[in-house]
Backbone as a printed PyTorch tensor [residue, N CA C, xyz], in Angstrom:
tensor([[[  7.5310, -20.7300, -17.6320],
         [  7.7570, -19.3140, -17.8190],
         [  8.7170, -18.8230, -16.7310]],

        [[  9.7660, -18.1650, -17.1510],
         [ 10.7440, -17.6810, -16.1750],
         [ 10.3220, -16.3120, -15.6190]],

        [[ 10.9490, -15.8830, -14.5290],
         [ 10.5660, -14.6090, -13.9040],
         [ 10.6700, -13.4030, -14.8450]],

        [[ 11.6580, -13.4040, -15.7080],
         [ 11.8170, -12.2750, -16.6370],
         [ 10.6340, -12.1830, -17.5970]],

        [[ 10.1370, -13.3290, -18.0520],
         [  8.9570, -13.3440, -18.9270],
         [  7.7300, -12.8100, -18.1920]],

        [[  7.5830, -13.1920, -16.9470],
         [  6.4430, -12.7130, -16.1520],
         [  6.4970, -11.1970, -15.9820]],

        [[  7.6750, -10.6890, -15.7030],
         [  7.8300,  -9.2410, -15.5440],
         [  7.4980,  -8.5270, -16.8500]],

        [[  7.9530,  -9.0720, -17.9560],
         [  7.6590,  -8.4680, -19.2600],
         [  6.1610,  -8.4310, -19.5300]],

        [[  5.4740,  -9.5050, -19.1920],
         [  4.0210,  -9.5570, -19.3910],
         [  3.3240,  -8.5290, -18.5050]],

        [[  3.7350,  -8.4460, -17.2390],
         [  3.1360,  -7.4650, -16.3270],
         [  3.3510,  -6.0350, -16.8190]],

        [[  4.5500,  -5.7330, -17.2610],
         [  4.8270,  -4.3930, -17.7740],
         [  4.0010,  -4.0970, -19.0170]],

        [[  3.8810,  -5.0770, -19.8780],
         [  3.0800,  -4.9110, -21.0860],
         [  1.6180,  -4.6440, -20.7470]],

        [[  1.0800,  -5.3930, -19.8060],
         [ -0.3190,  -5.2190, -19.4060],
         [ -0.5330,  -3.8840, -18.7030]],

        [[  0.4460,  -3.4620, -17.9130],
         [  0.2820,  -2.2090, -17.1620],
         [  0.2080,  -0.9990, -18.0860]],

        [[  0.8440,  -1.0550, -19.2340],
         [  0.7900,   0.0760, -20.1610],
         [ -0.5610,   0.1720, -20.8590]],

        [[ -1.3630,  -0.8750, -20.8010],
         [ -2.6880,  -0.8630, -21.4270],
         [ -3.7310,  -0.1770, -20.5540]],

        [[ -3.4140,   0.0260, -19.2850],
         [ -4.3690,   0.6200, -18.3500],
         [ -4.4240,   2.1280, -18.5710]],

        [[ -5.6380,   2.6390, -18.7620],
         [ -5.8350,   4.0700, -18.8950],
         [ -6.1210,   4.6270, -17.5020]],

        [[ -5.1340,   5.2910, -16.9140],
         [ -5.2610,   5.7610, -15.5370],
         [ -6.3670,   6.7940, -15.3660]],

        [[ -6.6210,   7.5930, -16.3920],
         [ -7.6960,   8.5830, -16.2870],
         [ -9.0460,   7.8830, -16.1360]],

        [[ -9.2870,   6.8730, -16.9590],
         [-10.5430,   6.1160, -16.8540],
         [-10.6390,   5.4070, -15.5110]],

        [[ -9.5370,   4.8500, -15.0710],
         [ -9.5100,   4.1490, -13.7860],
         [ -9.8100,   5.1180, -12.6420]],

        [[ -9.2230,   6.2910, -12.6870],
         [ -9.4530,   7.3090, -11.6660],
         [-10.9250,   7.7240, -11.6390]],

        [[-11.5260,   7.9000, -12.8070],
         [-12.9430,   8.2610, -12.8840],
         [-13.8140,   7.1550, -12.2960]],

        [[-13.4730,   5.9070, -12.5750],
         [-14.2430,   4.7810, -12.0370],
         [-14.1490,   4.7230, -10.5180]],

        [[-12.9560,   4.9220,  -9.9870],
         [-12.7730,   4.8980,  -8.5340],
         [-13.5590,   6.0330,  -7.8880]],

        [[-13.5170,   7.2210,  -8.4860],
         [-14.2850,   8.3460,  -7.9460],
         [-15.7810,   8.0510,  -7.9500]],

        [[-16.2630,   7.4190,  -9.0020],
         [-17.6870,   7.0750,  -9.0730],
         [-18.0620,   6.0600,  -7.9930]],

        [[-17.2140,   5.0840,  -7.7750],
         [-17.4600,   4.0940,  -6.7200],
         [-17.5030,   4.7780,  -5.3530]],

        [[-16.5760,   5.6910,  -5.1070],
         [-16.5400,   6.4080,  -3.8290],
         [-17.8180,   7.2250,  -3.6360]],

        [[-18.2660,   7.9020,  -4.6940],
         [-19.5000,   8.6890,  -4.5880],
         [-20.7010,   7.7900,  -4.3050]],

        [[-20.7390,   6.6190,  -4.9280],
         [-21.8440,   5.6870,  -4.6920],
         [-21.8280,   5.1580,  -3.2600]],

        [[-20.6420,   4.9140,  -2.7230],
         [-20.5570,   4.4790,  -1.3260],
         [-21.1110,   5.5580,  -0.3990]],

        [[-20.7570,   6.7980,  -0.6540],
         [-21.2810,   7.9080,   0.1360],
         [-22.7920,   8.0320,   0.0000]],

        [[-23.3000,   7.8300,  -1.2030],
         [-24.7470,   7.8790,  -1.4480],
         [-25.4580,   6.7990,  -0.6410]],

        [[-24.9060,   5.6020,  -0.6340],
         [-25.5250,   4.5040,   0.1130],
         [-25.5550,   4.7900,   1.6150]],

        [[-24.4820,   5.3460,   2.1380],
         [-24.4580,   5.6950,   3.5620],
         [-25.5210,   6.7540,   3.8590]],

        [[-25.6540,   7.7430,   2.9720],
         [-26.6750,   8.7790,   3.1610],
         [-28.0720,   8.1650,   3.1500]],

        [[-28.3140,   7.2060,   2.2620],
         [-29.6250,   6.5450,   2.1890],
         [-29.9250,   5.7800,   3.4760]],

        [[-28.9130,   5.1690,   4.0560],
         [-29.1160,   4.4620,   5.3310],
         [-29.5710,   5.4530,   6.3960]],

        [[-28.9510,   6.6360,   6.4320],
         [-29.3770,   7.6680,   7.3930],
         [-30.8320,   8.0630,   7.1640]],

        [[-31.1990,   8.2270,   5.8950],
         [-32.5580,   8.6630,   5.5770],
         [-33.5970,   7.5900,   5.8930]],

        [[-33.2880,   6.3350,   5.5760],
         [-34.2610,   5.2490,   5.7470],
         [-34.3380,   4.7390,   7.1800]],

        [[-33.2770,   4.9280,   7.9370],
         [-33.2050,   4.4870,   9.3400],
         [-33.6770,   3.0330,   9.5200]],

        [[-33.0200,   2.0990,   8.8500],
         [-33.4430,   0.6970,   8.9920],
         [-33.0850,   0.1430,  10.3710]],

        [[-33.7950,  -0.8910,  10.7760],
         [-33.4630,  -1.5650,  12.0360],
         [-32.2600,  -2.4650,  11.7510]],

        [[-31.1860,  -2.2250,  12.4730],
         [-29.9500,  -2.9640,  12.2400],
         [-29.7780,  -4.0610,  13.2720]],

        [[-29.1940,  -5.1700,  12.8230],
         [-28.8740,  -6.2680,  13.7350],
         [-27.6160,  -5.9040,  14.5200]],

        [[-27.3110,  -6.7450,  15.5010],
         [-26.1250,  -6.5110,  16.3300],
         [-24.8750,  -6.3770,  15.4640]],

        [[-24.1510,  -5.2940,  15.6690],
         [-22.8870,  -5.0940,  14.9830],
         [-22.9870,  -4.4720,  13.6030]],

        [[-24.1850,  -4.4240,  13.0090],
         [-24.2980,  -3.9150,  11.6450],
         [-24.0320,  -2.4120,  11.5430]],

        [[-24.1360,  -1.7130,  12.6500],
         [-23.8620,  -0.2810,  12.6360],
         [-22.4070,  -0.0100,  12.2400]],

        [[-21.5240,  -0.9690,  12.4690],
         [-20.1080,  -0.7840,  12.1450],
         [-19.8220,  -0.8980,  10.6530]],

        [[-20.7810,  -1.3780,   9.8850],
         [-20.6060,  -1.4090,   8.4310],
         [-20.3680,   0.0150,   7.9280]],

        [[-21.1370,   0.9520,   8.4560],
         [-20.9880,   2.3540,   8.0500],
         [-19.5810,   2.8600,   8.3520]],

        [[-19.0700,   2.5550,   9.5250],
         [-17.7290,   2.9970,   9.9120],
         [-16.6790,   2.4390,   8.9580]],

        [[-16.7980,   1.1640,   8.6340],
         [-15.8150,   0.5360,   7.7470],
         [-15.9100,   1.0910,   6.3240]],

        [[-17.1280,   1.3180,   5.8420],
         [-17.2790,   1.8780,   4.4960],
         [-16.7600,   3.3140,   4.4580]],

        [[-17.0100,   4.0720,   5.5120],
         [-16.4760,   5.4340,   5.5840],
         [-14.9480,   5.4060,   5.5620]],

        [[-14.3650,   4.4520,   6.2540],
         [-12.9040,   4.2980,   6.2360],
         [-12.4250,   4.0020,   4.8160]],

        [[-13.1540,   3.1440,   4.0970],
         [-12.8080,   2.8520,   2.7020],
         [-12.8640,   4.1150,   1.8450]],

        [[-13.9020,   4.9200,   2.0450],
         [-14.0680,   6.1450,   1.2540],
         [-12.8860,   7.0910,   1.4710]],

        [[-12.5730,   7.3830,   2.7350],
         [-11.5060,   8.3510,   3.0100],
         [-10.1320,   7.8360,   2.5860]],

        [[ -9.8710,   6.5690,   2.8130],
         [ -8.5770,   6.0100,   2.3960],
         [ -8.4530,   6.0350,   0.8740]],

        [[ -9.5390,   5.7200,   0.1780],
         [ -9.5170,   5.7290,  -1.2900],
         [ -9.2900,   7.1350,  -1.8260]],

        [[ -9.9830,   8.1190,  -1.2480],
         [ -9.7810,   9.5090,  -1.6810],
         [ -8.3400,   9.9540,  -1.4100]],

        [[ -7.7890,   9.5350,  -0.2950],
         [ -6.4040,   9.8940,   0.0250],
         [ -5.4320,   9.2770,  -0.9670]],

        [[ -5.6680,   8.0310,  -1.3520],
         [ -4.7980,   7.3800,  -2.3440],
         [ -4.8430,   8.1440,  -3.6610]],

        [[ -6.0380,   8.5570,  -4.0630],
         [ -6.1590,   9.3160,  -5.3130],
         [ -5.3530,  10.6090,  -5.2270]],

        [[ -5.4740,  11.3310,  -4.1210],
         [ -4.7430,  12.5930,  -3.9710],
         [ -3.2330,  12.3680,  -3.9090]],

        [[ -2.8160,  11.3550,  -3.1730],
         [ -1.3790,  11.0940,  -3.0320],
         [ -0.7560,  10.5290,  -4.3050]],

        [[ -1.5790,  10.0170,  -5.2030],
         [ -1.0720,   9.4570,  -6.4580],
         [ -0.7390,  10.5360,  -7.4820]],

        [[ -1.1830,  11.7430,  -7.2240],
         [ -0.8680,  12.8530,  -8.1220],
         [  0.5120,  13.3920,  -7.7530]],

        [[  1.3660,  13.6050,  -8.7440],
         [  2.7110,  14.1160,  -8.4400],
         [  2.6630,  15.4740,  -7.7400]],

        [[  3.5190,  15.6370,  -6.7610],
         [  3.6300,  16.8880,  -6.0080],
         [  5.0000,  17.5080,  -6.2900]],

        [[  5.0270,  18.8290,  -6.3760],
         [  6.3060,  19.5130,  -6.5720],
         [  7.0870,  19.5170,  -5.2680]],

        [[  8.3160,  19.0910,  -5.3480],
         [  9.2130,  19.0580,  -4.2010],
         [ 10.3160,  20.0750,  -4.4670]],

        [[ 10.3490,  21.1110,  -3.6570],
         [ 11.3460,  22.1650,  -3.8440],
         [ 12.5920,  21.8620,  -3.0230]],

        [[ 13.7120,  22.2380,  -3.5710],
         [ 14.9940,  22.0000,  -2.9130],
         [ 15.5180,  23.3370,  -2.3820]],

        [[ 15.9860,  23.3170,  -1.1590],
         [ 16.4940,  24.5220,  -0.5040],
         [ 17.5980,  25.1600,  -1.3340]],

        [[ 17.4850,  26.4670,  -1.5430],
         [ 18.4620,  27.2650,  -2.2930],
         [ 18.6750,  26.7490,  -3.7120]],

        [[ 17.6030,  26.2860,  -4.3060],
         [ 17.6820,  25.8070,  -5.6840],
         [ 16.3710,  26.1460,  -6.3810]],

        [[ 16.4580,  26.4150,  -7.6610],
         [ 15.2440,  26.6850,  -8.4300],
         [ 14.6490,  25.4010,  -8.9970]],

        [[ 15.3650,  24.3320,  -8.8390],
         [ 14.8850,  23.0530,  -9.3750],
         [ 13.7000,  22.5370,  -8.5610]],

        [[ 12.7560,  21.9620,  -9.2690],
         [ 11.6100,  21.3270,  -8.6190],
         [ 11.5360,  19.8880,  -9.1200]],

        [[ 11.2690,  19.0230,  -8.2000],
         [ 11.1720,  17.6030,  -8.5390],
         [  9.7400,  17.1620,  -8.2700]],

        [[  9.1540,  16.4570,  -9.2150],
         [  7.8220,  15.8970,  -8.9810],
         [  7.9810,  14.5440,  -8.3030]],

        [[  7.3110,  14.3880,  -7.1700],
         [  7.3860,  13.1120,  -6.4600],
         [  5.9760,  12.6140,  -6.1560]],

        [[  5.8840,  11.3280,  -5.9860],
         [  4.6530,  10.6850,  -5.5260],
         [  4.9950,  10.0040,  -4.2110]],

        [[  4.1810,  10.2340,  -3.2130],
         [  4.4170,   9.6580,  -1.8870],
         [  3.9940,   8.1850,  -1.9040]],

        [[  4.7920,   7.3730,  -2.5640],
         [  4.4190,   5.9620,  -2.7310],
         [  4.3560,   5.1850,  -1.4150]],

        [[  5.2140,   5.4380,  -0.4230],
         [  5.0430,   4.6970,   0.8350],
         [  3.6670,   4.9240,   1.4700]],

        [[  3.1800,   6.1610,   1.4260],
         [  1.8470,   6.4270,   1.9770],
         [  0.7640,   5.7480,   1.1520]],

        [[  0.9330,   5.7470,  -0.1620],
         [ -0.0300,   5.0550,  -1.0290],
         [ -0.0550,   3.5700,  -0.6850]],

        [[  1.1110,   2.9800,  -0.4620],
         [  1.1720,   1.5530,  -0.1170],
         [  0.4670,   1.2730,   1.2070]],

        [[  0.7200,   2.1250,   2.2050],
         [  0.1060,   1.9360,   3.5250],
         [ -1.4110,   2.0470,   3.4320]],

        [[ -1.8850,   3.0650,   2.7170],
         [ -3.3330,   3.2460,   2.5810],
         [ -3.9680,   2.1200,   1.7710]],

        [[ -3.2610,   1.6410,   0.7650],
         [ -3.7840,   0.5270,  -0.0260],
         [ -3.9180,  -0.7140,   0.8440]],

        [[ -2.9390,  -0.9450,   1.6850],
         [ -3.0470,  -2.0790,   2.6100],
         [ -4.2440,  -1.8960,   3.5450]],

        [[ -4.4500,  -0.6900,   4.0320],
         [ -5.5930,  -0.4020,   4.8990],
         [ -6.9130,  -0.6690,   4.1730]],

        [[ -6.9860,  -0.2890,   2.9110],
         [ -8.1960,  -0.5330,   2.1150],
         [ -8.4510,  -2.0310,   1.9890]],

        [[ -7.4150,  -2.7880,   1.6830],
         [ -7.5590,  -4.2440,   1.5430],
         [ -7.9930,  -4.8660,   2.8630]],

        [[ -7.3550,  -4.4650,   3.9640],
         [ -7.7110,  -5.0260,   5.2760],
         [ -9.1460,  -4.6680,   5.6690]],

        [[ -9.5660,  -3.4560,   5.3740],
         [-10.9360,  -3.0410,   5.6960],
         [-11.9390,  -3.8360,   4.8760]],

        [[-11.6450,  -4.0140,   3.5970],
         [-12.5320,  -4.8150,   2.7540],
         [-12.6280,  -6.2470,   3.2800]],

        [[-11.4930,  -6.8290,   3.6290],
         [-11.5000,  -8.2050,   4.1410],
         [-12.2750,  -8.3030,   5.4580]],

        [[-12.1800,  -7.2780,   6.2940],
         [-12.9500,  -7.2560,   7.5410],
         [-14.4420,  -7.2170,   7.2470]],

        [[-14.8510,  -6.3460,   6.3290],
         [-16.2670,  -6.2880,   5.9290],
         [-16.7390,  -7.6380,   5.4000]],

        [[-15.9430,  -8.2130,   4.5370],
         [-16.2960,  -9.5090,   3.9370],
         [-16.4390, -10.5790,   5.0110]],

        [[-15.4880, -10.6360,   5.9250],
         [-15.4950, -11.6710,   6.9600],
         [-16.6580, -11.4940,   7.9270]],

        [[-16.8780, -10.2600,   8.3780],
         [-17.8890, -10.0280,   9.4090],
         [-19.3180, -10.0160,   8.8810]],

        [[-19.5100,  -9.5300,   7.6700],
         [-20.8820,  -9.2630,   7.2500],
         [-21.3510,  -9.9850,   5.9890]],

        [[-20.4630, -10.3680,   5.1120],
         [-20.9200, -10.8690,   3.8210],
         [-20.6050, -12.3360,   3.5580]],

        [[-19.6430, -12.8970,   4.2540],
         [-19.1960, -14.2600,   3.9530],
         [-19.5900, -15.2310,   5.0600]],

        [[-20.8740, -15.3060,   5.3580],
         [-21.3230, -16.2710,   6.3550],
         [-22.6840, -16.8040,   5.9380]],

        [[-23.0040, -17.9750,   6.4530],
         [-24.2350, -18.6440,   6.0410],
         [-25.4160, -18.3470,   6.9500]],

        [[-25.1710, -18.1070,   8.2170],
         [-26.2720, -17.9580,   9.1660],
         [-26.0790, -16.7180,  10.0310]],

        [[-27.1760, -16.2790,  10.6450],
         [-27.0900, -15.1520,  11.5780],
         [-26.2310, -15.5100,  12.7870]],

        [[-26.3400, -16.7620,  13.2270],
         [-25.5420, -17.2030,  14.3810],
         [-24.0480, -17.1010,  14.0700]],

        [[-23.6780, -17.4590,  12.8540],
         [-22.2760, -17.3560,  12.4480],
         [-21.8440, -15.8890,  12.4050]],

        [[-22.7220, -15.0210,  11.9180],
         [-22.4170, -13.5810,  11.9080],
         [-22.1680, -13.0600,  13.3120]],

        [[-23.0430, -13.4280,  14.2450],
         [-22.9010, -12.9770,  15.6340],
         [-21.6020, -13.5050,  16.2250]],

        [[-21.2970, -14.7810,  15.9700],
         [-20.0580, -15.3740,  16.4800],
         [-18.8400, -14.6180,  15.9470]],

        [[-18.8140, -14.3690,  14.6520],
         [-17.6740, -13.6730,  14.0500],
         [-17.5330, -12.2620,  14.6050]],

        [[-18.6600, -11.5830,  14.7870],
         [-18.5960, -10.2170,  15.3020],
         [-18.0670, -10.1980,  16.7280]],

        [[-18.5220, -11.1270,  17.5430],
         [-18.0970, -11.1610,  18.9470],
         [-16.6760, -11.6840,  19.1100]],

        [[-16.1810, -12.3810,  18.1120],
         [-14.8270, -12.9230,  18.1640],
         [-13.8440, -11.7770,  18.1970]]])
């Protein structure tokens, strides 16, 4: 398969995505993350070394995700001494925040979810 065929397939698949449904799903995930953090506050579980930072990382995921949703909506850009308005999306900021979301997820995975033993968790956290 040549690069042009791959691009055609990607474009074809991207048109099948319903952005409204996707946006609703992301909002629901964000609300559930917030709910889980609230439950941790209410239950006050005894946390192991370093586990308190899970909340910080999940909160970072929530705010970055909400920012991506807001920045993905077109904004009116007015031009000086002109009645014309241009709708723009701040794609560089969306890219930066998306990278932050991926890095935060990978940090959570590495530190807290992808290890076999408590000793390995402690080692990774202290690293």
